[in-house]
N, C-alpha and C positions, 0 to 999 in steps of 0.2 A: 440240765445246765444249756441254756442257750446262749448264742454268741453273734455279734456282726461287725464283719472287718472289713475295712475300707484303706487302701493304699491308691497313690500315684506313681510309676515309676518310669523316667526319661532312661535313655541308654543310648551311647553314639555309636554306630556301627564299628565291628572290629576291621581289624587289616585283613581279612579273609575277605568279606564283606565287598570291601571297598576296592582291593587290588590283587584277588587273586585271578591268576592265567595260566591254568594249567591243569593237569589230570588229578584225581582224587581216586586213587586204585582202590583203598577200604571201600567206597561207597559204587565204584562202577561210573563215575561221573566225571566231566572235565568240565571245572567249574571257571566261571568268567564274572569279576568282580563288577563293581560299577560305583565308580568315583564320585557319583552327583547325589548318594544317598545320605540323608538328613537323620538327625535325631528321630527313635522309636520312643512313641508315650503309650502307656499302658494304666489304666481306669479300671480296681477292680472293687467289685462288691462282692462278699462271700457272708452267707448265713449258716451257723454251725448248729448241730444239736447232738447232746451227749448224754448218757445216762447208763450208770454203772450201779450191780448190786451184788448180793453174794452169788446168786447164780444167771447171774446175766450181765453181759453191757450191749452197747448201742452207740453207735456215732453216725454222723449224716452232715453232708454239706452239699450246700448248692451255689456257683457261682457265676457270675458276669464279668465278664472284662472286655473292653472296649480299647482297642488299639486304632492310634492315630501314626501314623506313615508304619505298616507294621513289616518287617522285612523278613525275607523266605526268598526259599531257592525254587525256581519257577522252572519246570523242566520243558523243553522247547519241541520235544519230538525227532531232534534232530541228533546223527550221530557223529562223533568224534573219532579221530586216532589219538597217542599222546602227545601230539605237538601241534602247535600252535594254528601253523597253517591250515591243518585241518577242520579249526573249529573257532575263526572269526567272530567278534562282537557284530553283532546281527546278521552276521552270512548265514549261509546253508553249513550246515557240517559235512564234508565229504568222506568225513570214516567211516568206520563198521564195527568199533571196540565201547563206546564211553558214550552214555546219555550227558549231550549239550543240557546245561543247566546253568540259568543268568539269577544274579540275586536283585531283585525287585522290592518296589516298597509301595504299599497300599493301604488303605483303611481295613478293617477287620473286626468280627465279632467273636467271642469264644464265649460258650455256658455251658456247663455242665452239672452234672450230680453223683456224687459217691457214697453209699452206704454200706455199715457192716457191723456184723453183731453176732454173735452166739450165748447160746442158753442151756442151761445145765437141767436136765433131764431128770437124770436119778443119783443117789448119792448110796455108796452104804461103806462105812468107816470113814478111811481117809481119800478114796478113790470118789470118782465123779465122771459122768457121763454125760454127751448132750451134742446138739446140733450148731453149724456155724453157717451162716450167708455173708456174703456181699454181692454189690451191684455197681457199673460206672459207667456214665457213658460223657462223650464229650461231641458237642456239635461244634463247627468252624467255619464262618461262611465269609466272603470276601464283599464287601460293599458295593462294587461295582458288578457282582453276580459271580456266581460258583463256588467253589469250595476251596478252603486252605487246605493243600497238600498234605497226605502223609499224617492225616487225623487217625488215633487209634479205633475200633470197633467200639460199640456197646458188649459189656460184658455180664456173666452173672455167673455164680459159681455157688456150690451148700456142699457138705461136707459133715462126718460126724468124727466126735473127739472122745477118747478115753485119756484119763489120767490118773497116778495116785504118786507115792512118793518115788517110785522106781521105775516106772511105766509110765511113758507118753508115747499115745496112738492116733495119727488123722488118718483118714481117707474121705476123699470127697472129688468134686470134678469143677474147674471151671471153664464155660462154652464160652467163645469171642464169634458174635453175628458176623454174617456175612458184610463187609466193607464195600456198600454203592454209593457214599455219598465223595466223589472223586473228582480231585482237579484235572484240568484239561491234561492231557497225556499221560495222565494217570489211569492205570488197571485197577480194575475190582479184585478185592480178594476175598476167598471164599472162607465161610466160617469151620471152627472145629471144636471139637471138647477134649479139653488135655484130665484125662482120670488121673488121677495122683493120689501115694499114701506114704507114710512113714512111722515107725515105731523104733521106738526108742528104749534102751532098756540098761538102767542104771544097776551095775554088780558092785554095791559096795562091800569093799574087803576083799575081795576078789584075788586081790595079790598083795601079798602081807609086805606091811611096811609101805607101802603108793597111798594114794589117797582114792583110786578106783577106779573102775573101769566101764565104759559105757560102750555099748556097740547097738549101732542104728543100719536098719534096712529101709533105702528110702528108694521109689520109683517113679517116675514122670513119664507122661506119654502112653499108657499102658495100652493104649486101644490102638498105637501106631499109627496116630492120623498123621496127614498130610498137614501139617502146621507152617502158615507165611505171618510173619510179622510185616504187615501193613505198613508201618512206620518204617521200614529199612528200603532204601534203593535199589536194593537187589532182591527183593522180596520174591519176585520171579523166577530168579536163578539159584536160589540159597534157602532149604528150608528149615526150618528149629529141628532139635534134635527129634529123633525116633524115638521109640521105645529104648527107656534106661533104667538100669537098677543098679543101685551102688549099697556094696557094705563099708561100713566105715566103724574102726575103731578108735575111739579115744582113750588114750589112759591118763590122768591126770597125778601130776607129783607133789 
């Protein structure tokens, strides 16, 4: 099944984009709004493909979005404290704690592709086992030159799965490539591989009079890699969670 979608969207700048003038502790930034911002317009064309059968499923999409007067946060490279005197509009930051951010507007183009699927390789009785895969990437450039800030890196992943009436298990990886397509005053972000897995076991009738018990064992970042989220303003200071394993019991009444 194939599809073509097109849309045109306009939006007015919100209050924060127009009138911000203060610290944002969650992102470690001092945000300064721009009252002269106008409306933002986006025109998007998307092509999609989808196919599904008893032993496989696949879907993919490619898109192209043209922004007129795209609104975004631009890092100036200056540092401020949490008071406005240390972070004036158009001035040099005189602080040491927060990254100075201006809301600005310019034309930009986004384009990207994503795909994912799974295929069953073996069946026995009510059980099946197979492979999964995924891929996604986005490119975003400013018409005046340079890249849009905080764009996620290209990613690819694969894994294996097993499932029957009472057991579901997955094991695989998601690799994020290095993000070196950066904007002014951004820093590059290294790649990483997130190795993860999960096993869920349903124990029907394990507890008399109850609906059932489910036990799940799940793990993320099993290689304990140093993972940073390029989209985050604080990615140079705050890592994503390290190796973690969870045991979850769920009782249904």
